[in-house]
N, C-alpha and C positions, 0 to 999 in steps of 0.2 A: 730417653732422656732428659733432662729438663731444660727451657732459654737458659747459655750465660747471658751474665752482662759482661761487656767486655771489659779486660782488666786495668784497673788504675794506672799499672806500671808494666805493659806485656814484657816477656824474657827479651831480656837482650843480646844480639847479635853481632860479633867481634866479626871486620873486618871486610872483602869484598868477593862477593859472589863469583867466583869462577865455572864452567859448565868444563872446562879443557881439561882441564888437568882435579884432583882432591888436597891439591897441596898447601893451595891459595884460600886463605882468608873468608871467612862469608862477609856478604860487602850490604846484605838488608841489613837494617836496624829499624825492626821491629818499633821501637819505643818514644824511639826521635820522627814518624813518622806521626801527623801534623793531617786528620783531612777535615774538611770544608761539615760546619753543619750540613745535619740531612744528603749528606757524601753514599752511592750507590754504590763498593765494589765487591764480591766475592767474598769467601772466609772463607778461614779453613779452622774447626772450631779443634784441638785434640786435648784430649781427657787422657791426664797418666791414670792408671790404675793408686788408689787410697786418694786422689786430692778430690773435693767438693766438686770442683768448678771448671773445666778445661777452656784452655788458655786458648785466643781468641788472633790468630791472625789476617790483617786484612792483602789480601791475593791483589798487586798492582805490576808484577810483570806478567815473564811470561813462560816462566819457568821456574820450580823447588824443590830443592835434595834437602829430604826429609829420613835423618839419621839423630846417632847418638851422638856422635861425636862434629865437636866445635869449631871444628878448624876445612871439612867438610864439607858441610850441612847449613844448608839456610835455615834451620827450622828445627832445633837440636831436643831430644826430649831422649834425659836422659833416665834409662830405662832398659836394666838387661836381656831383655827380651828383644832389642832392636836394636840392626845389627849400624857400625860405623854408616856407614850408605844401605838404608835402608828402602831405600822407595823416593820416585820426582814426583813432581807436577809442573806438567808444559801444555802448550797451545802453540797454536800455527803460530809468530808477532805480524802475519800478514790481514789478519784476518784475526779477526779479536773477538769477531762474534763468533768464534766456535768455539767448545766445549775442554777444559783442560780433562786430559789424562792422566789417570792418577796408573803407574808405573812400578813394578816389582825389581828394584836393580840390585838379583844375583843375592837377596834376603836372605839372615838362613832361615825365621820363624817366616818369610811370608807375610804376604798383604790377604787376609779375607772380608767376603763380603759373608756374611752371615756365618757357613758352615763350604761355601765353599773356596780351596785359594787359586786368586786369576793371578794374573802375572802383567797387560793391560785391560786397563776401559774407561773407557769416556766415562764419567761423575758427572752427577743433575744437583737440584737441589735438595738437602736434607741425602743424602742415601750418606751409610756412616758402613767406614770399613774399621778393620781391626787389623791392628801390625801383628803378627803375633796369633796365631790359632784361637777362636773365642772364650777355649775352653783355660784356656791358659791362671795363672788369678794376679796376672802379671802383663795381662793383656795393653793394646792403651789401643782405645776409640780415638777413631778419625771418623771428623762429620763433616758434609760442601755446605758453606749456604748464600745460597746463587739465587731470591726465588727472585722473577722473572716483571716486569711491570706491573702495577696493575689494571693496561688496556687488557695484554697480555693473561692475566691470572679473567677477565676479566670476560675475556672472547673463550679460555676454555670450560669459562661456566657454562657459558651460553652455550657452545660449543658441548657439551657432555650433556646438560641440563636439557638442549632442543634433543637431540639424539636421543635421551630416555622421554621426554613426549613424545615424539615425533613414534618412539616404538614401540612406548605403553599406549598409542593412540589408532595404530595399524591391529593390532592387539584386540583394541574394543572395538575398531571396526570389522575386523572380520568375524567377531562375535556376530554383532550387533548383523549385521551380513545373510546371513546361515541366516536371520528369523521373515525375512519377508521374499519377494521372488521378483520379482523384473519381465522374466519371457516367459509367459507371451508377456502386456503391457494387461493389466489387472481390469475387468468388467467391471467401471466402478457405477454404484448404487448411485443414477440422477435422478436429480428432482429439484423442483427451484425453492426460494422464500419463500414457504406460504403464513401468511398474517393472518391473526385470525378476530375478533372482535370477543367479549369478553364473557360468550355464553361458548367458548372452545372450536364453535361450530359455522360462521358466517366470516367467509377469507373478503375480508376488506378492497380483493380486487381477483373477479371474477377469473376462473383456470382458463387457459387456454392452451389445450388438445394438438398438439403440431408434432407430426412424427420426424424425430430425429432420422438426419441426415447426413452423412461425413463421403469427405472424398477420397480417395486412394492414395493420393499421390500427391507432392507441394505443388509440381508447376499447373497438374485444374484448375488453382485459387488463383485470385489476378494477380496480376507481378507485384498493384503496390502492395496487396495484402500484409506478406509478411514483413516487407520497409517498411509498410505503417507502427507495424509491432516489433520488431523489432526496437526503430527510433522510441523509441515510448516508453515499453516497457523493461528492456535489457539493454543498451546499445554497446555492451561488449557480451554481447551470447557468443559470439564467434570464437572468443578467447580463456574467455575463464572456461572451470574445469569442476561448474559446476556453481561453483560457492562466485561469487565476487568478492577479491580480497579488498579491492577495492570500495567498489558502495555499501559495502557493509562498513568501513570505517565511517565513509562519510555519515550512513546513518549514526549509525554510537555513535559522533563527534556531535549529529548537530544531538541524537535525543540527551547528550551530559552536558548540552551548553543550554537544554529547557525548549529549543526551541520545539515545534509541531512533530511527532511524533514519526519515525523513518525505521521501516522496514529493512531497505534493502536487496531484497528479496528476487531470485535470477528468473526468466520464463521456469529456468528448471525445475527450480524451488516449489513456483506454483504447480507445477503437473506436476511436486510430489509432494503438494499438500492436496491436490484436489481425489489423486486415484489410489493414495495410501493413506488414507482418516485414519482406519485401523489402527495403525505400525502407529503415522505422524499422533494423533492424537489431534481434541479442540481446543480445549485449555491455552491460553495465551502465554503463556514461559519461555522460560528460557532451554528446558527440556526437550518441547517442543520444536523450541527454532534445531537442536542440535537435532534433533532427529529427519528432523527434515535435512537439513544439511548431507546427511547421512546415506539419505534415499537418492537425491539429486547425485553425488556422487558415485551410486550407486548402473545408475541411471544413464550416464554420460561415460561409463565403463563398457558399458553393453548397448550402448546403440549411441550412432553416428548426429549430429547435427538437427539434421534435415527430417533423421525420426521423431525427433522429439519434436521439433517444431511443428511439421507435420498432424500427431498428435494435440498437439495445445490447441493448434486450429480447429481440429477440431473436437472437439470437448471444453478449450471453454467458456464457463459460465454470464452469462451475459445476458441476465434478469427474466424475469416473467417468470414461464419455462424455457426457456433457449439456449440449450447448447455448442458450444460451436458458431464458427460465422456462417458458416453455412446455411442452417435455421435463421441465423437472424438477418440476413442478409437479405432472404425467404419474406421473414416475418415482415422484419423493416420497411425495401425497397423493392415488392413483390420479383427478385432474381436470381438465380444463385450465383454465390460467394467467386465465381471466375468471373463473373460480370461484373462485377465491384466497378467502379472507377473511384479514383483518386478521393475525392470530394466522398465519396460515400463510403471508404475504407474510412478513412481514417477516422472517419464518422462514429461507425463499429469500433474501431480501439478504444478512438477516447472515450468512451463510452464505459469501456472499462472499470474504473479508479469505482463504480456506482452505479452499476448497470441499469441498477432501481428507480434511480434518481433522476440521471445524468441522461436520460435517456430522451432523442428531438422527440419527442411528441408531447411529453411533457413540460416539461423545460426547454424547448426550441434554441432559449439565447446559450442559457450555458450550453447547450451539445456542439452551437457550432463553435464561442467559445475553445472549446477541447475540443476540437475538427483542428480548430485553428491552431495550435498551441501542438499537434500530430504533425502537421503541416510544416509549422516553421523547423519543428527535428528533425524532418526530414531532407527538408533544402537543409539545413546548415549540416546535414549526414555526406547531402553530395547522392541522398540517393535520386532526386529530381529537378530538375530542371527551375531553374527566375518563373519562367513561361507554364511548367508547369503550375507551379508554386500556388503565386498568381491566378491563374484560369480557376483551380479549384475553390482559391478560396472566395472568386465571385457569386460563388458557386452556388445555390441555394435548394438546400434539402431538402426532397421531393420525397414523401415519403408516404408507404401502402395505407388510403385510406382506410382497409380493415384494422389498420394498429393502431390510427387512430382515436376508432366507435369503439375498441375489445379496452382503448388504457385507458381512456375518457371516461368508463366507467368505474373506475375506482373511489369504493367509501370513504370519504373522508381525508380528501386526500392531500391535507396537508399534515396531518396526525399519521398520517403514512408516509410521510417523507420522514419528518421525525422518529418515526421508528429505525427506519433504516440508520439514523444518524445518532438514535440509542446503540444498538446492534451493534454500530461501531465501537464505539464509546465500553462496552461490554465484552466482545470476542476482538475485539484488535483491524484495524482498515481491512488489512485484507483477507483474515479467513471470516470477515464479513460477507466477504463481497461473493465468494467459492459456494452458495447452495445447499442446499440440503440439510434446510432448517426447517424449524414447522414454528409461528414465534407463537406464546400466547399474549393478547395484548388485554390493557383495561377498557375498553372503547367501549361503550354504550350509546347505537348508534337512531336510539331513540330521541336521548339527550341530544347526541352529534346534528340530528338533523335538524334541533328543534334550533341550536347551536347557531347553526347559517343564518337557518332562518330570518330569527333572531337581529340578523346583522347585517345580510343584502333588508330587511327591510328599512332599520336604520338608517342607513345609510341612505338609501331611495328618500326617503321619505324627510329627516329628521338633516339628517347630511345636506341635502337643497337648500332647504332653512340655513345652515348655522357654516356652511362652506365647509365641513371632513368630508372626506372620500372616499376613510378605510378603518379599520378598525382590526379587533384581534379581541377572541370571548378563551378565558380555560377554563372548567372547571374540572375540579378536583375531587375526588376520594379524603373530605381532611381525618380522616382515622385513620388514614394508612394512606396517600398519595396518591393513588392514582390518578392518574388521566380520566378523564371522562367524555371530557366533548373535548378539545381544538381546533377553530377559526381561525386561520390564520392572516385569513383576507374575503374581499366579496368575491371573488373570478380563480379559482385557482386556475387556470386554464385564461388569462391574462397575465397571470405577475402569482410564479410559485415560491418570488418569498415570502417569510415566512413570520411575520411580524409577532408572533406570539411568542416569539423563540429567536431569532434571529434579529431583531430590530429591537436597536437601544434608546429604551427614551426615558427622558427624566420621568418620573412619579413625585411630583407639583407636591402638597399635599401628605398623602397617604406614607411619605416617611414616617412625617412623625411620627408614627407610634411606633417606632424603634428609639424613640426618643425620649416617649413614655414608660416605653418597656424598658428601657437601661435608669429610668428613674426609679420605677418602681423597684427592680432590683435589687435598688441601695439601699431601701427601705425608705424612702419615699411613701409620705399618704397623700392618697391620693383626696384629700382634702386640705392638701398643705394652698393656699393662693398665693397667688405671684401675681405683683404690678403689671398692670397693662397702660404702664407706658411708656412715651421713647425711650434708648438707649444706645448705649454705644458698646459693639463688642469684633474684641481682638482689628480695630480700627474701621470698621462700617458702622454708623448708623439703621437707626432699622426705627421706622413708625409706630407707635401704638397700637393698642387692640382696633379693629375694625367694624364689632358689634357690639363689645363689650363696654367697659368702664370699671373704672377701680381699682380691684384688685379681686381677682376672679381662682379657683382652682382648680382643679386637675375635668374631674365631670365639662363644666363651661370650655374652657381653655381650648378642649379637643370634640367637644361637639359643633363647638363655634369656630370651628378650624384660625383659629387665632398663631398667627405669627411672633408675635411680643411673649407670648404665653409658652409654647416650643421652644425659643429660644432659649429664653434660661431656664428652662428645664433637663436646657440639652448645655446650657451652660454648667451647673448645677452639677450635673451628674457627671459631665465633662463628656470632648468628645470621641477619644477614646470606647472610651463605652458605651458613646450611642452605633457608634461602628464596629468594638467589639459585639451588641447587639443584636447586629442587625445580619450580621457576618452567622451569631448563632441561629439563630431563624432561618436560612438561608438564602442569602444574597451573598452570590458570588461572583457580579461584578466589581471593579476597581468601586473602593470610596475612595474619597479624599475626606480626612478629619475637619473641615471648616465646618463658623458656621451655615454658610448655605447647604450644606448635608442637610440639615435638617429638616430643609424646604425644597424640599429635592432634586434639588441642584446634579448630584452625579445620578448616570444612565441605571438604566436596571431592562430589564426585559419582563413579560409578560406573566413565563411564566413561574419566576424565582420567583416577585412582590405577588402573588398567586400560591405559593407555596406557602413563605414565609406567614403567612395570614393564614392558609393553612393551620401551621407549627399551633399559632394559639389558639385557633381553634378545638384543636384536638389536646390539647391542657399544658401547652409545653411538649410535645413528645415529636420530633419530625420524623419523619418521612421523608424524605427525597420524589417530589413529581416523578412521575416515571409509566409509561403507557409500557415497557413491556414490564409481563409477568414471569412470566417461563420460556423459558426455549429451549426447543426438543435435538434432535440431532434422528432427520431422518433417512437415514442412509443407516444409522440403528434401532429397526425399529422392528421386533417381529411381525405387526401385521399395521399400518401403516393409514392406516382407516382408523386406527384406534392412539391414542394420543397415549394411553396407561402402557404401552408397550414397546412407550421410543422411550434413548434412553436421555433426563434431563443433563443440560449441561447448565442452564444457569434458571434459579426459583430466587424470585425476590424474601420474601421473608428470611429467607436462608445470605442476603447481601450484608455489612456488616454498616452501611448507612440505611439499615430500617429500628424503627422502635428505638431515636434517643436522646432521651430527654436533657433539655436547652434548656429549657426553665419551671419555674413553679408552677404546680395549679396554682398556685395562691393569688400567682401574678397575672397567668394564663384566664384566670377567671377576670378579676379587676382591670384586665387589659377587658374582655369583652363585653363590658359592663359600660367601662367608659365611651369604645366602638356605638355599643347597641343605644349609648346615646346623642352620636352620632346623626342618626333615624327619625330618632324620636322628638327630637326634637329640637339640631341643629343643619350641618348644613347636608344633610344628606336624606332630607325630606322624601328625596324623590322615588325614592327602594323602598320604602314602606311596602312589606307583604302585610300583616302581625299575629307574624312566628314569632317575637324577641329577637328578629335576621340582626346583624350588625357590619361593618366595613364604614369604610373609610373615603373618599371623594378626594378627587386631588385636581387640580390645575398652572398650567409653568404658564411664562408670561407670554402672555399675548396666544391665549388661551391657544399656545399648539399643542399640548398633549391636555386632553381630558381623559380624567379616570373614572371609577370606581369597583374599590376590593372589597368583598364581604360576606359575609356566611352565614346559614340558619342555620343555629348551632342546633336543636332537636336530630335533622334532619342529614348530618355530617357534610354538607354541600359547601364549598367555597368557588366564587367565582372573582375571574378579574375581565374588567371591562378597562381597552384606550379606543381611543376614537381619535383621529386627528388626519394628516395626511403626510404620505413618503418626502415628501422634498422640503419637510421639514416650513407648511407658511402657517401663517398663525390661521385661526378658526373666527368666527364668530356667535359660537358656541360655548358653553361652563361644563361643566363637571354636572352638572345637570343631565344634559341630556347622557351621560355613560351610566348614573344612579335608572335614570327609566329605563335606557335598554334592560340595565341588568335586572330591574324589575319585571319586566314586560316577561322575558328571559326565562326567570326565575320561577314565577306563579308559571310558567306552560313546563315546570323538572319538576318542581315538589311533590311530592308524590297527595 
């Protein structure tokens, strides 16, 4: 029956309804009823045989008689099948929210719902009845209309949908649970994160062969350890069911707002990833998170919380080849995990987020910071007293001398730490920290040795004379973007801050290359001349050329690093185009489209600036500067000593960022010619090797930052050099010192 429209003139009933006798006239005048707009009242739709539309009767009262007689009926149906008094609609007048009852009033032909005759029944929205058997041609259809409020409908659909989803989830869960067994705990294939140089055989950190030990009960561990772990990693551990809905929603909210990526994983989920890698997988995807949750739910079903916590304490990866807190306690503190103090327990828990980077040997200050953070959370949760917390924070972390000796022998420590940061970017923070990976990097140990030596010599000699105490060097293969060497400071043992990747410094005149590139890309000729006169732009006044006069072309303008020429070129090309060119070539740091940008006002890192010059050297084909070539799952190898038998998780040539054409070869070649002029007859003469090298100098105000970035096209090598002070204090030097360092270093590594 199609939904009808209320009639313009509903049927008129005469008289007053009486339910006591059937001889008094009906009192409901439906034609006189006027409802407020959007008023919601129950309705009865009555469709007589042969009529196109039903009559609509609003039910404002509590009792109605339906029949053929106008004297006894409120709703009159002129049909021979219908009795004089055929049926009634009534409900409890004291309880208006109760349903109407539809009752047969001893009619001749009865009331039917479908083919079943009824005597009395409560009626609900959209239920349809017939007055008389439905087989009769003249039967009358009656439909009750009383849609529930929107919130009731929403609640119903929510319940139905939720029940359906829950049912499907239960079936899915049951099927998935059959794919793995949790009793007994699987024997995990344990292995550290082994990082190799580009030869695939030289480990950057010598292996540490440590006999794995486990404690057989939770009470055998230091009482501080489990509290420190729960407070730091999963404060709701003892009430959730393996998956923490609050933590998951919070992490999702942070991720959707664009904050730092959050995982929201519980201790049980971390254990699931570690023990059931074959089922959970290693890809960074929603599917893996679902499988991880499935394993967690099953673990919580078959084990109690203490069993799971004990297994976590015994098997969690803690860096190097340490699995479990007993191994870590013996390595770092030369004692059992049973004897750990509050300070020591908090220190080991504090390194969990990045065990190969936060350890107290290579990064003592950071280890103390994370230790104190764990202690603070324990105090906030009432696990330790204020006196205990204060005493632990005032304690020095005393490290096992053997651990210092082993970790101090790491090859290229700045690069090594960067590899783990890159590993987290590729695999996700939580997966990267679990171990069982073999990482093949691009590092060339011979070039790395020369890089470290060159920086140390420069700081010790020229640094004393010109007032700079730190520096950074990055060397890339310009063809592939591979990091061949990375030195992020003079001495990693004194400072673990990586000035090649973490320090944002103003690039000075090295940034001018992007203005020239934008102009050439728009079709400007390198022979076009620009005035050396002073001029104003955006309300600022700029002086004229310092080393030239009159009008000069791009060749001389870049060679002599003339600010007024670079600014005029950027003005003609457009600042937005300069920013866009920098982005295309690989600059990811924040850039402001203001005139000062051209002169190096916006800050960048040594790595990204060197990568941008590498793109020019590679004729406009960009490869992201990267240290990781391939990642293998060492728990999935036929022979762990033969990488070819291990499953490859990541391979850079298959990365979507590989070999991107971002600039035409013609424009790139022209930029190379311009940059070669910088060394042949310009500000970069100190970098001359006689190998057609190209590069650019850069010096910021008060000589705070000293730069030289250049490349040897024939050798496919590009190197960036920065010199300065961590506190941004001025130096007495210039880019000449950076260019000299670049030259001396490149002489040692160019074949």
